[in-house]
N, CA, C and O of each residue as an XYZ file, in Angstrom:
320
protein
N       0.842     -1.192      0.000
C       0.000      0.000      0.000
C       0.879      1.244      0.000
O       1.967      1.249      0.577
N       0.406      2.276     -0.640
C       1.197      3.499     -0.736
C       0.642      4.581      0.185
O      -0.524      4.546      0.578
N       1.482      5.522      0.514
C       1.069      6.649      1.349
C       0.196      7.576      0.510
O       0.565      7.951     -0.603
N      -0.971      7.944      1.056
C      -1.875      8.850      0.350
C      -1.969     10.223      1.017
O      -2.387     11.195      0.388
N      -1.576     10.299      2.303
C      -1.665     11.574      3.027
C      -0.701     11.560      4.204
O      -0.556     10.547      4.889
N      -0.041     12.697      4.434
C       0.825     12.882      5.604
C       0.446     14.216      6.231
O       0.335     15.227      5.538
N       0.246     14.213      7.552
C      -0.054     15.451      8.280
C       1.016     15.628      9.352
O       1.228     14.749     10.188
N       1.686     16.778      9.314
C       2.811     17.053     10.209
C       2.473     18.265     11.074
O       2.310     19.363     10.543
N       2.364     18.095     12.403
C       2.086     19.222     13.288
C       3.384     19.950     13.632
O       4.054     19.603     14.605
N       3.729     20.936     12.854
C       5.034     21.588     13.002
C       4.884     23.067     13.327
O       3.823     23.664     13.142
N       5.975     23.636     13.816
C       6.048     25.085     14.014
C       7.321     25.583     13.359
O       8.317     24.863     13.283
N       7.283     26.807     12.892
C       8.462     27.395     12.262
C       8.383     28.901     12.370
O       7.323     29.457     12.658
N       9.516     29.567     12.136
C       9.571     31.024     12.182
C       9.158     31.601     10.838
O       9.588     31.125      9.787
N       8.323     32.627     10.881
C       7.927     33.311      9.656
C       8.990     34.339      9.298
O       9.915     34.579     10.074
N       8.859     34.944      8.126
C       9.816     35.977      7.721
C       9.788     37.161      8.675
O      10.789     37.862      8.826
N       8.649     37.389      9.318
C       8.531     38.481     10.280
C       9.107     38.162     11.644
O       9.163     39.036     12.509
N       9.542     36.909     11.858
C      10.168     36.528     13.113
C       9.228     35.921     14.136
O       9.670     35.560     15.227
N       7.944     35.796     13.820
C       7.022     35.178     14.766
C       6.958     33.666     14.514
O       7.280     33.188     13.426
N       6.540     32.936     15.537
C       6.429     31.486     15.413
C       5.036     31.129     14.925
O       4.037     31.635     15.436
N       4.979     30.260     13.941
C       3.703     29.833     13.373
C       3.497     28.356     13.701
O       4.373     27.531     13.442
N       2.341     28.025     14.270
C       1.997     26.643     14.628
C       0.839     26.190     13.744
O      -0.324     26.441     14.058
N       1.158     25.534     12.660
C       0.128     25.018     11.761
C       0.553     23.657     11.238
O       1.734     23.432     10.973
N      -0.391     22.758     11.089
C      -0.025     21.475     10.497
C       0.246     21.632      9.003
O      -0.455     22.365      8.305
N       1.254     20.945      8.537
C       1.518     20.867      7.099
C       0.885     19.572      6.620
O       1.029     18.531      7.261
N       0.187     19.633      5.497
C      -0.474     18.443      4.979
C      -0.006     18.162      3.562
O       0.041     19.054      2.715
N       0.336     16.913      3.325
C       0.806     16.453      2.019
C      -0.172     15.393      1.532
O      -0.452     14.431      2.246
N      -0.695     15.563      0.316
C      -1.634     14.602     -0.248
C      -1.294     14.335     -1.709
O      -0.575     15.105     -2.346
N      -1.820     13.242     -2.221
C      -1.677     12.944     -3.640
C      -2.641     13.827     -4.429
O      -3.654     14.286     -3.900
N      -2.316     14.060     -5.697
C      -3.183     14.866     -6.546
C      -2.668     16.289     -6.667
O      -1.513     16.575     -6.352
N      -3.540     17.176     -7.125
C      -3.175     18.568     -7.350
C      -2.927     19.278     -6.024
O      -3.788     19.283     -5.144
N      -1.755     19.874     -5.885
C      -1.398     20.563     -4.657
C      -1.544     22.068     -4.777
O      -1.807     22.577     -5.866
N      -1.377     22.792     -3.669
C      -1.517     24.249     -3.676
C      -0.462     24.945     -4.534
O      -0.641     26.098     -4.925
N       0.630     24.252     -4.825
C       1.689     24.826     -5.659
C       1.381     24.680     -7.150
O       2.129     25.175     -7.993
N       0.273     23.996     -7.474
C      -0.103     23.816     -8.870
C       0.452     22.558     -9.511
O       0.156     22.271    -10.671
N       1.259     21.798     -8.765
C       1.826     20.553     -9.283
C       0.980     19.367     -8.832
O       0.350     19.410     -7.776
N       0.970     18.315     -9.636
C       0.231     17.105     -9.290
C       1.184     16.106     -8.644
O       2.150     15.663     -9.266
N       0.903     15.758     -7.394
C       1.742     14.843     -6.612
C       1.362     13.402     -6.952
O       0.193     13.023     -6.883
N       2.373     12.605     -7.320
C       2.130     11.205     -7.684
C       2.538     10.232     -6.589
O       1.905      9.188     -6.428
N       3.584     10.553     -5.832
C       4.019      9.675     -4.739
C       4.495     10.504     -3.551
O       5.009     11.613     -3.697
N       4.303      9.919     -2.369
C       4.802     10.494     -1.122
C       5.647      9.436     -0.429
O       5.272      8.264     -0.385
N       6.786      9.849      0.112
C       7.640      8.960      0.903
C       7.965      9.663      2.211
O       8.021     10.891      2.271
N       8.178      8.878      3.252
C       8.419      9.407      4.591
C       9.495      8.569      5.256
O       9.461      7.341      5.182
N      10.461      9.230      5.912
C      11.477      8.508      6.682
C      12.037      9.437      7.752
O      11.861     10.654      7.700
N      12.716      8.833      8.724
C      13.361      9.553      9.819
C      14.861      9.440      9.625
O      15.369      8.360      9.326
N      15.582     10.554      9.794
C      17.033     10.532      9.620
C      17.672     11.638     10.445
O      17.267     12.797     10.354
N      18.660     11.287     11.243
C      19.450     12.262     12.006
C      18.595     13.271     12.759
O      18.846     14.474     12.690
N      17.592     12.791     13.472
C      16.758     13.673     14.275
C      15.793     14.526     13.477
O      15.326     15.559     13.956
N      15.495     14.097     12.263
C      14.576     14.849     11.404
C      13.543     13.913     10.781
O      13.802     12.730     10.559
N      12.376     14.471     10.508
C      11.364     13.810      9.702
C      11.549     14.304      8.274
O      11.574     15.511      8.036
N      11.677     13.389      7.327
C      11.913     13.750      5.924
C      10.745     13.266      5.074
O      10.282     12.135      5.221
N      10.277     14.132      4.189
C       9.192     13.801      3.274
C       9.656     14.107      1.864
O      10.199     15.178      1.594
N       9.436     13.155      0.966
C       9.768     13.338     -0.451
C       8.469     13.276     -1.244
O       7.660     12.362     -1.083
N       8.294     14.272     -2.103
C       7.079     14.405     -2.897
C       7.473     14.420     -4.372
O       8.242     15.287     -4.789
N       6.965     13.482     -5.170
C       7.262     13.416     -6.605
C       6.048     13.885     -7.400
O       4.907     13.684     -6.984
N       6.308     14.516     -8.558
C       5.243     15.127     -9.356
C       5.183     14.549    -10.766
O       6.132     13.915    -11.229
N       4.058     14.774    -11.445
C       3.863     14.262    -12.805
C       4.840     14.865    -13.799
O       5.130     14.245    -14.822
N       5.360     16.062    -13.523
C       6.304     16.690    -14.460
C       7.743     16.231    -14.235
O       8.662     16.743    -14.874
N       7.948     15.260    -13.323
C       9.276     14.720    -13.065
C      10.047     15.421    -11.966
O      11.133     14.973    -11.599
N       9.514     16.514    -11.429
C      10.204     17.220    -10.351
C       9.963     16.517     -9.018
O       9.009     15.756     -8.855
N      10.854     16.794     -8.075
C      10.788     16.215     -6.736
C      11.025     17.330     -5.725
O      11.882     18.189     -5.929
N      10.263     17.311     -4.637
C      10.501     18.237     -3.526
C      10.756     17.413     -2.277
O      10.130     16.377     -2.058
N      11.691     17.896     -1.459
C      11.960     17.264     -0.164
C      11.676     18.287      0.920
O      12.027     19.460      0.796
N      11.038     17.828      1.980
C      10.722     18.664      3.127
C      11.354     18.008      4.344
O      11.168     16.814      4.575
N      12.099     18.784      5.121
C      12.813     18.252      6.284
C      12.371     19.032      7.518
O      12.474     20.258      7.566
N      11.878     18.302      8.510
C      11.411     18.894      9.756
C      12.256     18.365     10.909
O      12.194     17.172     11.205
N      13.051     19.217     11.576
C      13.749     18.771     12.784
C      12.717     18.337     13.834
O      11.659     18.954     13.953
N      13.017     17.295     14.581
C      12.074     16.792     15.578
C      11.689     17.857     16.594
O      10.598     17.799     17.159
N      12.563     18.828     16.837
C      12.255     19.903     17.783
C      11.130     20.803     17.282
O      10.548     21.551     18.067
N      10.814     20.745     15.985
C       9.732     21.558     15.426
C       8.392     20.822     15.385
O       7.376     21.409     15.014
N       8.383     19.546     15.764
C       7.147     18.769     15.740
C       6.441     18.876     17.083
O       7.063     18.735     18.136
N       5.133     19.128     17.036
C       4.330     19.285     18.254
C       3.079     18.433     18.124
O       2.054     18.896     17.624
N       3.163     17.205     18.568
C       2.045     16.283     18.431
C       2.446     15.092     17.588
O       3.629     14.817     17.387
N       1.439     14.392     17.101
C       1.724     13.167     16.352
C       1.675     13.416     14.848
O       0.913     14.251     14.361
N       2.487     12.687     14.147
C       2.496     12.709     12.688
C       1.471     11.674     12.227
O       1.503     10.526     12.672
N       0.565     12.074     11.339
C      -0.457     11.165     10.819
C      -0.087     10.737      9.403
O       0.243     11.569      8.558
N      -0.147      9.436      9.156
C       0.154      8.890      7.832
C      -1.007      7.992      7.424
O      -1.386      7.081      8.160
N      -1.570      8.256      6.240
C      -2.658      7.431      5.715
C      -2.154      6.633      4.519
O      -1.348      7.115      3.724
N      -2.646      5.408      4.410
C      -2.266      4.514      3.316
C      -3.504      4.125      2.530
O      -4.606      4.061      3.075
N      -3.316      3.869      1.260
C      -4.429      3.440      0.421
C      -3.926      2.632     -0.757
O      -2.722      2.466     -0.953
N      -4.886      2.124     -1.551
C      -4.592      1.287     -2.698
C      -3.785      1.981     -3.709
O      -3.455      1.398     -4.742
């Protein structure tokens, strides 16, 4: 089964210097960036949560969250 959705409860600093506490959500299909996500991968490495997102146009994005920025549980959904 493949990953269909990942929800990460993270916090980070905005450009204005304030802390923002919002979950980041990764799903298959058309994303807010205008790209269509075909696969999601998730792994832990060196105290970080790593997410790899592949798109129909062949591009790949990686998102790295230090564990110190996670507040709560990471949700991962699987589907056919």
